[in-house]
N, C-alpha and C positions, 0 to 999 in steps of 0.2 A: 954478058950483062949480068950484073949481081943485082939482087932485089933487096931492098932495104925492109926490114920489119921493125915495128916499134919496139923498143925495149920494154922488157917486162919487169915491172917494179919489184924489188925484192919483198917477201912476206914480211909483214909487220910482226915483230915478236911481242906476243902478249905474255906479260909479266905475271899475271894473275896465276895462281896455282889451283884455285878452285872456281868452279862456274858459279856467276852471280845470278840473282833472279831479282826482279823487280818487287820490292815489297814496301809500301806504304803504310807507314804505322807510326804512332806517337811513340818518343822514347824520351827519358830524362837523362841528361849529359851532366855530370858533375866534373868539373875541372879540378885535378889533384895538385898540378904544380904549374910554375911558370906564371905568365900573365893570366889574369882571370882566376887564379887558384882560388877555390872554395866557391866559385860561381856556380849556379845551376841554371840550366836551360832546358826548355822543352822545344824539341824538335820533332821533324818529320823525317823518318828514313826514306832513303831513295832506293837502295838496293842492298842486298844481303847475300854472304856467301858463308860457308863453313868457318872461314878465317877473318871476316870482317864485315863492315858495313860502311855506307857513306849516308851523309845527310847533309843539309843546308843549316849555315848559321849566318847571323847578322855581324858577329864579331870573328875577326881572324884568329886562329890559333895557330901555334908553331909545329913544325915537324918535329917529333920526339915527345911532345907534351903528353902526359898520362891523364887519362880519363877513366870515369866510371860510367857506364851506360846501362840503364834499367829500362826493359821493354817487356811487353807481354810475350808470354811462351807461346808456341804454336799449339793448337789444339786445346787452348784453355788450360795450359799447365801453369797459370799463375804467373807471377813477376819473374825475368831472369836478369841476373845482374852479370855484368862483363867488364873486366879490367881491360882496357885498350890503350894503345899508343897510336897517335896522330901520324900518318905515314904520307898524307898529301893534303896540302892545303892551298886553294887556288880561288881567285876570284872569279865569279860568275855575274851575270847580268842582275839588274836590280838592287844593287848594294850588298849582296850577300856572298857567302864563301862556300865553296863545296869542301866538305872535309872527308877524307877517308881514313878510316881507322882499321888497325889490325889487332884482333882479339889477343889478349895474353893469358898465359896459365895463371889459375887463381892460386 
């Protein structure tokens, strides 16, 4: 008699290279190219890592679009500006879109 065991699903590979942490803070997003170029949005960040962050937006942006994000620095270090590129854009509930951006070298 052979016993049947349930198959163990393969581990889901996490493509993120840096750990994320939940960070809810205001940021100013300026779209540098493509659709909405020159527009400025005030957003609330969702999470942050050393290589990028995510936020919600009412307007969809395209993967590959370049942005400038300004937000408060940790520990009262004033405002920090990051050049970034959209790496994920997906619709979520309530008519918003989740954007994930990767920081680029200045």
